[in-house]
C-alpha positions as CSV (number, residue, x, y, z in Angstrom):
1,X,0.0,0.0,0.0
2,X,2.8,2.4,0.8
3,X,4.4,1.8,-2.6
4,X,1.1,2.8,-4.3
5,X,0.9,6.0,-2.2
6,X,4.5,6.9,-3.2
7,X,3.8,6.3,-6.9
8,X,0.6,8.5,-6.7
9,X,2.6,11.2,-4.9
10,X,5.3,11.1,-7.6
11,X,2.7,11.2,-10.4
12,X,1.0,14.3,-8.9
13,X,4.3,16.1,-8.3
14,X,5.7,15.3,-11.7
15,X,2.7,16.7,-13.5
16,X,3.1,20.2,-14.8
17,X,-0.6,21.0,-14.1
18,X,-1.6,23.7,-11.6
19,X,-2.1,22.0,-8.2
20,X,-3.7,23.1,-5.0
21,X,-3.1,20.9,-2.0
22,X,-5.2,21.2,1.1
23,X,-3.2,20.4,4.3
24,X,-5.7,18.0,6.0
25,X,-4.0,16.6,9.1
26,X,-5.2,14.8,12.2
27,X,-5.8,17.1,15.2
28,X,-2.9,15.4,17.1
29,X,-0.4,16.4,14.4
30,X,1.2,19.8,13.9
31,X,3.1,20.8,10.8
32,X,5.5,23.7,11.3
33,X,4.7,26.5,8.9
34,X,1.2,25.3,8.1
35,X,-1.6,27.3,9.6
36,X,-4.4,25.2,11.0
37,X,-7.7,26.2,9.5
38,X,-11.2,24.6,9.2
39,X,-11.9,22.8,5.9
40,X,-14.4,25.5,4.9
41,X,-11.8,28.2,5.0
42,X,-9.3,26.0,3.2
43,X,-11.8,25.5,0.4
44,X,-12.4,29.3,0.2
45,X,-8.7,29.9,0.0
46,X,-8.4,27.3,-2.8
47,X,-11.2,28.9,-4.8
48,X,-9.4,32.3,-4.5
49,X,-6.2,30.7,-5.8
50,X,-8.0,29.1,-8.7
51,X,-9.7,32.4,-9.6
52,X,-6.4,34.2,-9.5
53,X,-4.5,31.5,-11.5
54,X,-7.1,31.4,-14.2
55,X,-8.1,35.1,-14.2
56,X,-11.7,34.5,-13.1
57,X,-13.7,37.2,-11.3
């Protein structure tokens, strides 16, 4: 199973497509430099990025 996850990760990273990753982590895990936000706010931020990237108003 780990091998499949690694291959998926590599495929996503190798793609030249525009990517937005949402940092969804368990509550008992802290990632330095990543602000903890509710999913609804992460989605709003992602929509803003998409609009900016594709010049959508």
